[in-house]
ROZA-443455 format. One record per residue (C-alpha): x, y, z; residue in three letters. Coordinates in steps of 0.001 Angstrom, whole numbers, plus 524288, in hexadecimal, padded with zeros to 5 digits. Example, Ala and Ser with C-alpha at 12.3 -4.5 7.8 and 13.67 -1.06 7.14 Angstrom:
<vexnus>
- east / north / up / aa
- 8300C / 7EE6C / 81E78 / ALA;
- 83566 / 7FBDC / 81BE4 / SER;
</vexnus>
This chain:
<vexnus>
- east / north / up / aa
- 8793B / 63182 / 31938 / MET;
- 87A4B / 622F7 / 314FE / SER;
- 8837A / 61E58 / 30A68 / THR;
- 877E3 / 61CE9 / 30194 / MET;
- 87399 / 62B1F / 30376 / GLN;
- 8814A / 62F89 / 3012E / LYS;
- 88288 / 627D3 / 2F459 / ASN;
- 874F0 / 62D49 / 2F073 / ALA;
- 87AA0 / 63B6B / 2F308 / LEU;
- 88683 / 63862 / 2EAAA / GLU;
- 87E58 / 63280 / 2DFB3 / ILE;
- 87575 / 63E84 / 2DF9D / ARG;
- 8823E / 6473E / 2DF1F / ARG;
- 88798 / 63F81 / 2D3E7 / LEU;
- 87A98 / 6404E / 2CC93 / HIS;
- 879CA / 64EF3 / 2CEDC / GLN;
- 886A3 / 6505D / 2C92B / ARG;
- 881F0 / 64A13 / 2BCB3 / ILE;
- 87706 / 6539C / 2BBCC / HIS;
- 87F88 / 65F4D / 2BEC3 / ASP;
- 88944 / 65BB8 / 2B453 / THR;
- 87FB3 / 657AA / 2AA93 / SER;
- 87A09 / 6669E / 2AA58 / ARG;
- 8874D / 66AC6 / 2A530 / THR;
- 88C38 / 65EDD / 29D8B / ARG;
- 88AED / 665CC / 2905C / ASP;
- 89321 / 6718C / 293E5 / ARG;
- 89F90 / 66AA4 / 28FDC / GLY;
- 8A84D / 65F26 / 29123 / PRO;
- 8AB60 / 661BB / 29F64 / ASN;
- 89E15 / 662D3 / 2A2EB / ALA;
- 89A76 / 65638 / 29BAE / ARG;
- 8A541 / 64EF1 / 2A1EC / GLU;
- 8A049 / 6536E / 2AF90 / ALA;
- 89335 / 64E0B / 2ACD2 / TRP;
- 898E0 / 64150 / 2A793 / GLN;
- 8A139 / 6404C / 2B308 / SER;
- 8952D / 642C2 / 2BC3B / ALA;
- 88D7E / 63821 / 2B4B4 / CYS;
- 898D5 / 62E84 / 2B5CE / ALA;
- 89B0F / 6308F / 2C43A / GLU;
- 88C69 / 62F26 / 2C6FC / PHE;
- 88C06 / 621D9 / 2BFAD / HIS;
- 89917 / 61D5E / 2C5D6 / ARG;
- 89477 / 61F21 / 2D3AD / GLN;
- 88557 / 61CC9 / 2D2F0 / TYR;
- 88524 / 60E6D / 2D47E / ASP;
- 88DA2 / 60E61 / 2DFF1 / ARG;
- 8872E / 619FB / 2E6ED / LEU;
- 87934 / 615D5 / 2E3ED / ALA;
- 8797C / 60933 / 2EB43 / PHE;
- 8830F / 60298 / 2F4A7 / PRO;
- 88A98 / 5F868 / 2ED3F / GLY;
- 885CA / 5FEC1 / 2E03C / GLY;
- 87816 / 5FEA8 / 2DA80 / TYR;
- 87B94 / 5F644 / 2CF09 / ALA;
- 87792 / 5E83F / 2D2EC / GLY;
- 87228 / 5EC82 / 2DFD1 / ALA;
- 8648A / 5E788 / 2DBE2 / LEU;
- 869BA / 5DA30 / 2D871 / ASP;
- 8717B / 5DA6C / 2E51E / ARG;
- 86503 / 5DCB0 / 2EC90 / ILE;
- 85E62 / 5D0FC / 2E709 / LEU;
- 869F6 / 5C893 / 2E95D / SER;
- 8686F / 5CB18 / 2F788 / SER;
- 87552 / 5D326 / 2F90E / ASN;
- 872D0 / 5D8C7 / 306F8 / LEU;
- 87B69 / 5E4C0 / 30515 / GLN;
- 87465 / 5E850 / 2F924 / THR;
- 8673E / 5E62A / 2FFDB / ILE;
- 86AE7 / 5EE68 / 30BBD / ASP;
- 86FED / 5F917 / 302B6 / ALA;
- 862E3 / 5F84D / 2FA85 / ALA;
- 85AC0 / 5F976 / 3076A / LEU;
- 862C9 / 6050F / 30B72 / CYS;
- 86127 / 60B87 / 2FE31 / PHE;
- 851F4 / 6093D / 2FE21 / VAL;
- 85171 / 60E05 / 30CB6 / GLN;
- 858BD / 61A8A / 30B38 / CYS;
- 85598 / 61D3E / 2FC66 / ARG;
- 860DD / 624FC / 2F82B / PRO;
- 85DD6 / 62F34 / 2EE07 / TYR;
- 865C0 / 63009 / 2E15F / PHE;
- 8650B / 62D89 / 2D34C / TYR;
- 85CE7 / 620C4 / 2D081 / ARG;
- 85BCC / 61DDD / 2DEFB / SER;
- 84D02 / 61CD6 / 2DDD5 / GLY;
- 84E72 / 61249 / 2D341 / TYR;
- 858A5 / 60B27 / 2DC0A / MET;
- 84F25 / 60C5D / 2E7B3 / PHE;
- 84449 / 60557 / 2E042 / LYS;
- 84D10 / 5FAE3 / 2DA8E / ASP;
- 853F5 / 5F815 / 2E7A3 / LEU;
- 8465E / 5F73B / 2EE40 / LEU;
- 841A8 / 5EDC8 / 2E3CC / ARG;
- 84D5F / 5E501 / 2E55D / LYS;
- 84D7C / 5E628 / 2F3F3 / LEU;
- 83EF3 / 5E0DB / 2F498 / LYS;
- 84385 / 5D4A3 / 2ED91 / ARG;
- 8507A / 5D306 / 2F4E3 / ALA;
- 8514D / 5C82F / 2FF6D / PRO;
- 8547C / 5CED9 / 30CA9 / MET;
- 853FC / 5CCAC / 31B14 / ASP;
- 8495D / 5D247 / 323B3 / ALA;
- 8506F / 5DE89 / 32729 / GLY;
- 85315 / 5E29E / 3195C / ARG;
- 8452F / 5DF2D / 3161B / ALA;
- 83FF1 / 5E7C4 / 320A9 / LYS;
- 84836 / 5F2B9 / 31B76 / ARG;
- 8436E / 5F0C6 / 30DF3 / LEU;
- 83484 / 5F02C / 31277 / GLN;
- 83704 / 5FD7A / 319BC / ALA;
- 83C05 / 602DF / 30C55 / VAL;
- 8316C / 5FD3A / 304AE / LEU;
- 82728 / 60293 / 30EB8 / LYS;
- 82D69 / 61014 / 30DF3 / ALA;
- 82D84 / 6102F / 2FF25 / TYR;
- 81F4E / 60B1E / 2FE83 / ALA;
- 81BA4 / 61695 / 30820 / ASP;
- 822E4 / 620B0 / 30014 / TYR;
- 81C76 / 61C32 / 2F307 / ARG;
- 80FA9 / 61C80 / 2F933 / ASN;
- 81173 / 629E9 / 2FEEA / GLN;
- 8164E / 62E84 / 2F1ED / ARG;
- 80AED / 62910 / 2EABE / ARG;
- 80159 / 62FCC / 2F440 / LEU;
- 8080D / 63C47 / 2F33C / HIS;
- 80741 / 63CA4 / 2E40A / ARG;
- 7F94B / 637DE / 2E4AB / ALA;
- 7F554 / 6432D / 2EDDF / SER;
- 7FB1F / 64CC0 / 2E435 / GLY;
- 803F1 / 65273 / 2EE55 / ALA;
- 80F09 / 65352 / 2E4E5 / ASP;
- 8073F / 65BC1 / 2DBA2 / GLY;
- 8043F / 650C0 / 2D23A / SER;
- 7F5DB / 64E45 / 2D596 / GLU;
- 7F2C8 / 64C7B / 2C786 / GLU;
- 7FD55 / 64286 / 2C6AB / ASN;
- 7F903 / 63BC0 / 2D2C5 / ALA;
- 7EB40 / 63A75 / 2CCDB / ARG;
- 7F05F / 63397 / 2C09F / SER;
- 7F7F7 / 62A10 / 2C910 / ARG;
- 7EE1C / 62756 / 2D35B / PHE;
- 7E134 / 629F2 / 2CCE7 / PRO;
- 7D9C9 / 621F0 / 2D6CB / ALA;
- 7DE93 / 62ACC / 2E1BB / GLU;
- 7DB4A / 637AF / 2DAEA / SER;
</vexnus>
């Protein structure tokens, strides 16, 4: 398991702790303190765990050609770790990586990710349009020409 995947697991654990303690936070001062502690711990560790070198400023570092950050971003979009807000991070990193100056090797890695993402989106669109997910009526409204 990669460091990014381990960090994603830890973020999910910390996030779950917030949810677990939020259910009982109104049962007394100790319960509220446990919830507040869970929230504080999550926010204290999130930036460091979400992205190598911290996510704050990572998008700017990509555009300024920081090779360590570009490599970390390529790893992130290749392995797609799953945790709170990681989907938004994926899209933001991908958008910045498309604009970042990089050598041929990194550009090839990025192109592979972009192709896989385009294939995923196309497959998802086709799946929805077919009504296979039980939303045939919804698919008709989104793709009227295909109905």
